[in-house]
N, C-alpha and C positions, 0 to 999 in steps of 0.2 A: 503492498500501499505507499509506503515511503516513495518506492521510485515512481508514481503515481501523481503521486504528492507533488514530486519534483519534478514531472515533464507541466502539469501546470503551472507551475511559479515560472520555468522555465519560459510559456508561453505568455504567462501575464508579463511579463519582462520585455516581451518585444512589443507593447501595448503602451503607447504613451499620452499622457494628457495635452492635450494639444497648446496648453498654454502654458506649461511648464515643458522644460524638455530633459523631465526625466519619469522612468516608465513608473506604471502607476504601482507595481510592485513595492520599488524601493522607495515610492514617496509615501506609503504606506496606507494606503487606499483601501488594502483585504487586508478582512481581518479573520477572517475563516476560509480554509479548502475544507469543502467533506467531500467523500468519494465514496458510493457505494460499492454491495459487492457486482449490480452490474453496470459497473463504470459508468453512471451518472454523476454528475459534479456540480456540488452546488455550493457557491462564492457567496461569502458574506462579505461586502464592501462598502463601502462609502466616497463622499466627494469630498472637492478642499472647503465645498460650502452647498448648501442647499439651492440657491440660484445659481449654481454652476451652467452654464451653457451648455456642454454635452450632458447634461442629465438622463436625457430621453434618448438618447443616442450609444453613448458609450457602453452604458449594461448591456446594450446590445449586440454593441463590438463583440464583448468581452464573452460572452454566452456562442457568439458564432466561429469566433475565434478558439477556443477552447473543443466548443462540440465538434467543428471540421478536423478534429485533430484522430485518426484511425481507433487511438486506443480507448477512447471516450463514447459514450452513447449519447448522452445528451448533457446540456451543462445551463444551468439555472443561475442566474445573479437577484440576489435579495440585496436592495442598496435600504442600510441602514446608518442614521443618523449618531446613535448612541455607543460608544461615547462620540463624543464631536470631532473631529478629524483637528490634529495641529500640529504645525511644524515638525514639533519635538516626536513625533510620530512615522518621519524621514529618517531613511538607514543615513549612518555617518558619510557610507556615497551621496545618496542623493543630496546631503547636508552643504556637503563640501564641492559637488557638481553647482549646489546653487548660493554658494559663498557664505553660508550660514557659520562655517568652522573655520 
């Protein structure tokens, strides 16, 4: 299962927030990845803001990209705002890229 989770993370690292040159995983937007026995993926994620301009399109992009991989049967994204996203949720790599370190 860890191998499948790593594959999902690898896919998530190819999806970028259009306003910030950092992928959504390193930005800390991904809260949880669950994969069931049939290889259906459920992702809990947030957005940098509830008013994010890609609030409609990004979850669909994530679902499509993960579900299109041959290892996975389906993908579902649940958007949550608790806890609210904060720049401290970014990886050290992302903070360095954006000049926060």
